C-alpha positions, 0 to 999 in steps of 0.5 A: 212699250212706252217704257221700252221707247223711253229707255231706247231714247234714253239710252240714244241720248247718253250715247250721243252724249258721250260720243260728243264729250269724247270728240270734244275731248280728243280733238286738238285744241290749238290753244297753247300748241300749233296755235295757227289751227285756231285761225279758221274758227275765230273768223266767225266772231267777227265776220261783217264790216271788213272792207278788205280781205286777205286769204293765203298761207303764213305769209299773211297772218304773220306780215300784216296787222289789220289794227294798223290799217286801221289806226292809220287808214280807217280800213277794215280788213280780216286775214283768213289765213292758215298755215301752207293755205293752198290756192283751192283752200284760199278759194274755199275760204273766200267762198265761205267769206261770202257767206256772211260779208262781201268786202270791197277788195281780196288780197291773195298771196300766191306762195302756195301757188308751188303746190300743184296737188294736195300735200298733207293731212297736218296742214289741211286740218289746221286749215279745215277743221275751223270752218264751220260745216257747209257745202263750201267746207265739203267741197274743200275737204274733198279738194284737199284730202290726200289719199289717206284721207276720208271725208267721214273723219272730217264730218266725225273728227272722233274717227281720226283723233279717238287714239289721242289718248296718250296725247292728251294734257291740261290743254285739252281740259282747260279749252274743253268747250271754250278757246281764248282768242289769239289773233287780231283779226286773223294776225298772229302777233310776234314781238321777238326778233332774230336777225336774217343771216346767210340765205341759202342758195335756191335749188334749181327745180327741174320743172318750174310749170306752176300746175294746172289746178292752182290755175283753175283755183285762181281763175275761180277766185279771180271770177268770183271777185269779177261777179261780186264787184271786188277788186282782186289783189295779187301779192307775193310777201316779203320773205328771204325764203323759202325760195320764190323763183323768178320763173314763178314769179313771171307766171303770175305776172304774165297771168296778172297782166292777162287779166288786168289785175295788180301784183305786188312783189313786196320783196323787190320793195324792201326800200320802199316798205322800210323792212329790215331783215335784221330787225323785222323778222322774228325767224331769220327772214321767213316771217315778219315780227310785229315791227315788220308787220306794221311797216308793211301795213302802214305802206299797203294802206296807203296802197289800198286808200289810194289805188283801191279807193277803201274808204276811211271809216274811222267816223263811224261811232259804232264800228270805231268802239269795236275797233277800240276793243281790238286796239285795247287786246293788241296793245295787251298782247303786245306788252304781254309777250314783251314782259315774257321777254324780259322775264326770259332775258331776251332782248327784242328789237322792235322799234 
């Protein structure tokens, strides 16, 4: 009887180990392709001591540099941005962050307010798979799923990715257990430049009403910040397209006025921030490169200091030592990207 039990236990352990290894192998690694998918998981190694939290889509993780905020103002910050991060996902990432720390300021980029319903699984995965499991993640999954998705596929990703056999590459082997650090407190660096050309005219919409689910979760963000004594700042990061319609802008501005919130549309502040779409974007006006991100961060750091009272923490020796390591990695990656551009014969317009 005992031998039988031992055999059963061994079989169960071997089966569990096999399933675990298969799942590790088949789940995308986001190390050299779709790198944005690693952003959610990278937060946990850097949680704590962040006075400013950015939440939102690509317009935060490409447009703001926490290292620049630290260098110029001693502001500690983290960007919990992910591709096409929906408003409800921003809320749950805020809730998740509050399990580890309580920032003094939360900055929410409002572009996602244009999405009234869940969009597609691919973007959901880039945001949700990297979150640590908790009730918060479960709620985020339920709020985000499209009709074709299931909760079980998030709990057991092997159910979703079991057919990736023909897509496996060296990346899946090299990063089976550990991936390299890619971001700088959530900022994804790009030093190359692609000037903005002719921007297409916005296509008129039949209805400009922001959906009720977006307002519901913006209310949750605002109420959570109120309860925790956190100052909430709404922003629309600078970009030439996709269009951010005046009708949407007015609805957000009216909401901010109603609840006494700050709302900054950076597109209207190009002269103040110094953003030049001939030199400060890597994809013709959608996102900022390093030059643009540092300009925007320099302006916003002053705002956070003067308007939000965020303190300069460079006198904290232990904290300064940690940020010195982050600055070193920042400079290393910057030079590595410049080197790659030179080897490819490309010309960067970074100033």
